[in-house]
N, C-alpha and C positions, 0 to 999 in steps of 0.2 A: 434509434441509439442504440451506441454501446451502453453497458451492465459493467462496470468493474464493482463488487465486491475487496475488499482487500484488507489485509490480520493481520499483523507481524508481532509472534508470540517469540517471549525468552523463558524459559527453566532456568532459575537464578535471574538477581539482577547485582553484576552480571548475569549471563550464562549462558547454552547450549539456543539459540532461537532461530526458530523460522519463517517464510514469506509465504504466506496462500493470497492465491489469487485465481475469483473468483467469476468468470467471462457469462456476462447472459449476450447474447449476440443474435436479433429474430430468428429466437424458439432454437437455434444453434449455445450446449455451454463448451463451456470450459477450463481445466483447472487441473492450475500449475502450485504446486509444493517446492519449494525449494530454500537448502539447506542453508542459510549463513552466515556459524557461524559462531563465537563466543561475541558475546554484546547487552545494551541493557534491552530495558524495552523497548522504551526514547524513538533508540537505534535502531534497531530491531523495524519498529511503526513506517520514520521513515526508509530505509534500503526497497520493504518494500513497496511501499510509493511509486519511489522513482525504477525498481525491478516493474511494474507495473506499469510506468509509462510509456517506459523501457518497449515493452511488448506489444503495448497498443501503438507506436510511432511503427516499428518494423511492421504491423502487419496493416497499415497505415490506414485505419481506422480515423477517422479524421473528426467525427464526437460525441464527443462522452462523454460520462456522470456516473462521477466514481468516488465510492459510500464506502463510506469508515468507519468504525466505533472507536476511531482516538481519537477524540478532544484534543488532544495537545497536540494533534498532526494537525487535526482540522486547522483547526484557529489556527494556529504556525503562515499555513498556505492563509487562509482568509485573512488576514494580517503584515500578511507577508514578514514575519518576522518574530525568531525567536531573541528570547534575552538570556537562557547560554546560550555561547558563543560557539560550545562545541556543536551546537545540533547547525548554524548556522550553513557553514559549508553548502550541507546537506539539502536545510530549505532554501539554501544558493539554486543548485540543479537542477534540482522539481523544479524550482519558478522558471528555469529556463526551459524548460523538457513539455509542459503548459503550454510554451511559445507555441509548439507549432501542431495543436490540433485550432480545427476552426469554428470551433466550441467545445471550450471545458467547464465541466459542471466537476464539483464535488461536497459532500451534505457528508453531517453528521448523522450515523444511523446509531440504534440502541444496538444493543451486543446481541439482542435476540434474535436480531436480521441483517443477522450477520455471519450465524453456526455453518454457512461454508467455510465460508476462509477460512476461520477460523479450527472450521475441524485438516485446513490442508497447514494449512504454519503451526502445527502440533507434529502431524505427521509428519514435516522438513528433519523437525527435532525429532523427534524420535529415531529416523531415517529409512520410513516407509514409502 
């Protein structure tokens, strides 16, 4: 099973933002650090999740476990609902993409278990 650790970060709320995606695939590791532009932290988390989904689809991964320290995104995906309508289109796009996997899992993890993705997201903010 492919393990995907993701983290979106913003330097300010809103502020310059970045996506960090760390993928474990049968002993192989991929690291992606992607600048996102100016947005708030919740949007950065959602956009990172969507980027990670698209990346895995392009690579034709079929069984994927996503791990995030964003309780907001994890909960929204779990219940398929967000109260703030600003995020509804992002949630709908993410849910549409999740249906392209044979097996899709998502779990919340503490920040201490998501350090690789966090470092990648912060590097994206800095432009590294």
